[in-house]
C-alpha positions in Angstrom: 0.0 0.0 0.0 1.3 3.4 -0.9 0.5 6.7 0.8 1.2 10.2 -0.3 3.5 12.0 2.2 4.1 15.8 2.5 6.9 17.0 0.2 8.2 20.2 -1.4 6.2 20.7 -4.6 8.0 22.1 -7.6 7.1 22.7 -11.2 10.3 21.2 -12.4 9.6 17.9 -10.5 11.6 15.5 -8.3 13.1 12.9 -10.5 15.0 10.0 -8.9 15.7 8.5 -5.5 18.5 6.5 -3.8 18.8 5.1 -0.3 21.7 3.9 1.9 22.5 3.7 5.6 19.3 5.4 6.7 19.3 8.3 4.2 17.0 8.8 1.3 18.2 11.3 -1.4 15.9 12.6 -4.2 17.3 14.4 -7.2 15.5 17.3 -9.0 14.9 17.4 -12.7 15.7 21.1 -13.0 16.9 23.5 -10.4 19.6 23.8 -7.7 18.4 21.8 -4.8 17.5 18.2 -3.7 15.7 16.4 -0.9 17.0 14.2 1.9 15.1 12.2 4.5 15.9 9.7 7.3 12.4 8.1 7.5 10.9 8.7 4.0 8.2 10.9 5.6 9.9 14.1 6.6 12.0 15.8 3.9 14.5 18.6 4.0 15.6 20.7 1.0 19.3 21.2 0.5 21.1 23.3 -2.1 23.1 21.8 -4.9 25.4 23.0 -7.7 23.1 21.8 -10.5 20.1 19.8 -11.2 20.1 16.1 -10.2 18.2 14.1 -12.8 19.6 10.8 -11.5 21.0 9.7 -8.2 22.6 6.4 -7.1 24.7 5.0 -4.2 27.6 2.7 -4.4 31.1 2.2 -3.0 30.5 4.5 -0.1 29.4 7.5 -2.3 26.2 9.1 -3.5 26.5 10.1 -7.2 24.0 12.7 -8.6 24.1 13.3 -12.4 22.6 16.5 -13.8 22.3 17.9 -17.3 25.6 19.7 -17.0 27.5 18.3 -14.0 28.1 15.3 -11.7 28.1 15.7 -7.9 29.3 13.2 -5.3 28.9 12.9 -1.6 30.9 10.5 0.5 30.7 9.5 4.2 33.4 11.5 5.9 35.4 10.9 9.1 35.5 13.0 12.2 39.0 12.6 13.7 39.2 13.6 17.4 43.0 14.0 17.9 43.3 16.6 20.6 45.8 15.7 23.4 43.6 17.6 25.9 40.0 16.9 26.8 37.4 17.6 24.0 33.7 18.0 24.3 31.5 17.2 21.3 28.0 18.9 21.5 25.1 19.8 19.4 22.7 17.9 17.1 24.4 14.7 16.0 21.4 12.6 14.9 19.0 12.4 12.0 20.1 14.5 9.1 23.0 15.8 11.3 24.3 12.3 12.0 28.1 12.0 12.0 29.9 9.8 9.5 32.8 7.8 10.7 34.2 8.8 14.2 37.8 8.0 15.0 39.2 8.9 18.5 43.0 9.1 18.2 44.7 10.7 21.1 44.9 10.7 24.9 42.5 13.5 25.8 39.1 12.3 26.9 36.4 12.8 24.2 33.1 13.5 25.8 29.9 13.3 23.7 27.5 15.6 25.6 24.5 14.8 23.3 23.1 11.7 21.6 25.1 10.7 18.5 24.5 8.6 15.4 27.6 7.4 13.5 28.7 5.1 10.8 32.0 3.4 12.0 33.0 4.2 15.6 36.7 3.6 16.5 38.7 4.3 19.6 42.5 4.0 19.2 45.0 2.9 21.8 45.5 5.4 24.5 42.2 7.3 23.7 39.2 7.5 26.0 35.6 8.2 24.9 32.9 9.2 27.4 29.6 8.1 25.8 26.3 9.9 25.5 23.0 8.5 26.7 22.3 7.1 23.2 25.0 6.1 20.7 23.7 4.6 17.5 26.1 2.9 15.1 25.3 1.8 11.6 28.8 0.5 10.8 31.4 -1.2 12.9 32.6 -0.6 16.5 36.3 -1.0 17.3 37.8 -0.2 20.7 41.5 -0.4 21.4 41.3 2.3 24.1 38.7 3.0 26.8 35.0 3.4 26.5 33.2 4.9 29.5 29.5 4.0 29.1 27.9 6.3 31.6 24.9 3.9 31.8 24.0 4.8 28.3 22.8 2.6 25.4 24.8 1.6 22.4 22.5 0.6 19.5 23.6 -1.4 16.5 21.2 -0.3 13.8 22.9 -0.9 10.5 21.6 -2.6 7.4 24.8 -4.3 6.3 26.8 -6.8 8.4 28.2 -5.1 11.6 31.1 -6.1 13.8 32.1 -5.1 17.3 35.7 -5.9 18.2 38.4 -4.9 20.7 38.0 -4.4 24.4 34.4 -4.5 25.5 34.7 -5.6 29.2 35.9 -4.1 32.5 36.6 -0.4 32.1 35.3 -0.5 28.5 32.1 -2.4 29.1 28.8 -1.2 27.8 25.9 0.2 29.8 23.1 -1.3 27.6 23.3 -2.9 24.2 20.5 -2.9 21.8 20.5 -4.8 18.5 18.2 -3.4 15.8 19.9 -4.6 12.7 17.6 -7.2 11.2 18.7 -7.2 7.6 22.3 -8.5 8.3 24.3 -10.0 11.1 25.7 -8.3 14.1 28.9 -10.0 15.2 30.8 -9.7 18.5 34.4 -10.6 17.8 35.3 -10.6 21.5 33.5 -11.1 24.8 31.5 -8.1 26.0 29.8 -6.9 29.2 26.5 -5.0 29.3 26.0 -3.9 32.9 22.3 -3.2 32.3 20.3 -4.7 29.5 21.1 -6.7 26.4 18.0 -6.2 24.1 17.2 -7.6 20.7 13.6 -7.3 19.5 14.0 -6.6 15.7 12.4 -9.7 14.0 14.8 -11.8 12.0 18.0 -10.5 13.6 21.1 -12.6 13.5 23.5 -12.2 16.4 26.9 -13.9 16.4 28.8 -14.2 19.7 32.6 -14.7 20.2 33.4 -18.4 20.5 35.0 -19.9 23.6 34.5 -16.7 25.5 32.0 -15.5 28.1 29.9 -12.4 27.6 28.2 -11.0 30.7 24.9 -9.1 30.8 22.6 -7.8 33.5 19.2 -8.6 31.9 18.9 -10.6 28.7 15.8 -9.7 26.6 15.5 -11.3 23.2 12.2 -11.6 21.4 11.6 -12.5 17.8 8.3 -13.2 16.1 6.8 -16.2 14.5 8.5 -16.9 11.2 11.1 -14.2 11.9 12.9 -15.7 14.9 16.2 -14.2 16.1 19.3 -16.3 15.6 21.9 -16.6 18.3 25.0 -18.4 17.1 28.7 -18.8 17.5 31.4 -17.1 15.5 32.9 -20.6 15.0 30.4 -23.3 14.3 30.7 -26.2 16.9 32.5 -24.0 19.5 30.2 -22.8 22.2 29.7 -19.1 23.1 29.1 -18.5 26.8 26.5 -16.1 28.2 26.3 -15.2 31.8 23.1 -13.5 32.9 23.4 -11.8 36.3 19.8 -10.5 36.3 16.8 -11.9 34.5 16.3 -13.4 31.1 13.2 -13.0 28.9 13.6 -15.0 25.7 11.1 -16.0 23.1 11.0 -17.0 19.4 14.8 -17.5 19.0 17.0 -20.1 17.3 20.0 -21.0 19.4 23.1 -23.0 18.5 26.4 -23.7 20.3 25.6 -21.9 23.5 26.6 -22.4 27.2 24.4 -20.6 29.6 25.0 -22.4 32.9 26.5 -19.6 35.0 25.6 -17.8 37.2 21.8 -18.2 37.1 21.7 -21.7 35.8 19.3 -21.8 32.9 17.8 -19.6 30.2 14.2 -20.5 29.3 13.3 -19.9 25.7 9.6 -19.9 24.8 8.4 -20.9 21.3 12.1 -21.4 20.3 14.3 -23.8 18.5 17.3 -25.8 19.8 19.7 -26.1 16.8 22.1 -28.2 18.9 25.2 -28.1 21.1 23.5 -26.0 23.8 23.9 -26.3 27.6 21.6 -24.9 30.2 18.9 -23.8 27.8 15.3 -24.9 28.2 13.3 -24.8 25.0 9.5 -24.9 24.8 6.9 -24.7 22.1 4.0 -22.2 22.2 2.6 -21.7 25.7 -1.1 -22.5 25.7 -3.2 -24.2 28.3 -4.4 -27.8 27.9 -7.7 -28.8 29.4 -8.6 -32.5 29.8 -11.8 -34.0 31.2 -11.7 -37.0 33.5 -14.3 -39.2 35.1 -13.7 -40.5 38.6 -15.2 -43.0 41.0 -14.9 -42.0 44.7 -16.1 -43.0 48.1 -17.4 -40.7 50.8 -17.8 -41.9 54.4 -19.4 -39.3 56.6 -20.2 -41.6 59.5 -23.9 -41.4 58.7 -23.8 -44.6 56.5 -23.4 -48.2 57.5 -20.7 -48.4 55.0 -19.0 -46.2 52.4 -21.0 -46.0 49.1 -19.3 -46.1 45.7 -20.4 -43.3 43.4 -19.8 -43.2 39.7 -19.9 -40.2 37.4 -23.5 -41.1 36.5 -24.6 -40.4 40.1 -26.0 -36.9 40.5 -28.4 -37.0 43.3 -26.4 -38.4 46.2 -25.7 -36.0 49.0 -22.4 -37.7 49.5 -21.0 -36.5 46.1 -18.5 -33.7 46.1 
């Protein structure tokens, strides 16, 4: 079903559209501007050097072709290389989302506001102080220190994503949210999420580091019927270990090669599939009540009879029946 959404009307017309990494771009047949949108509903007009009769995306670059010129726009990199403390403020989400972010030097890099990025990297010796919400559409690499501040790191890309480097102890996450359900999200090393690990985007595939233990506070994973969430190992046949220190709420998942015995003992997965080589998982089908009818014979002896009387299910008038 198609719906007409508000847009900027123009006599010369909007001509072609391209999409990548959460950004729609529409080119204009004649004129010197174009449209961009994060959700396909709310559009912003931006100036351009010429008309954009055709627009496409590939190899990390948008290409817009007009009648007399070609324009390109690539995902840039914000390099934070100050040796003293740096504070990054302002609008860093939506149309103002950052591209790649690379923290290079020893000064603490503090994100004072929520931020959306493509690739997010922390180099050796660098420290990042995270915002309340950090959304990543690319890869996460930490060779330095990541201070989570009880915030949430969301993996929300549309291509395969990886998280590697140090993700425990002083570089643990506050909360992790998986929202990439068009490609896999792979943890190349063990991680800690002090708060919640949440995955509720139907059809997601989450790959955990093999022969390593990741620790979470609460483990909340919920797929849907026909679009179960897959929880697998980075090396088939080698178990990935998950330690849930709080509670687990799991349903409609497909699990393989997992060890979940410590510290709470078991993870109960409703309406889920055991793909093999799992320890301390309890799988069940759909939870629905079953009602069965039974007929009983019983005896009542209320001391008012000379002997107990046998009543069958056909007896309905005896005062001794219960």
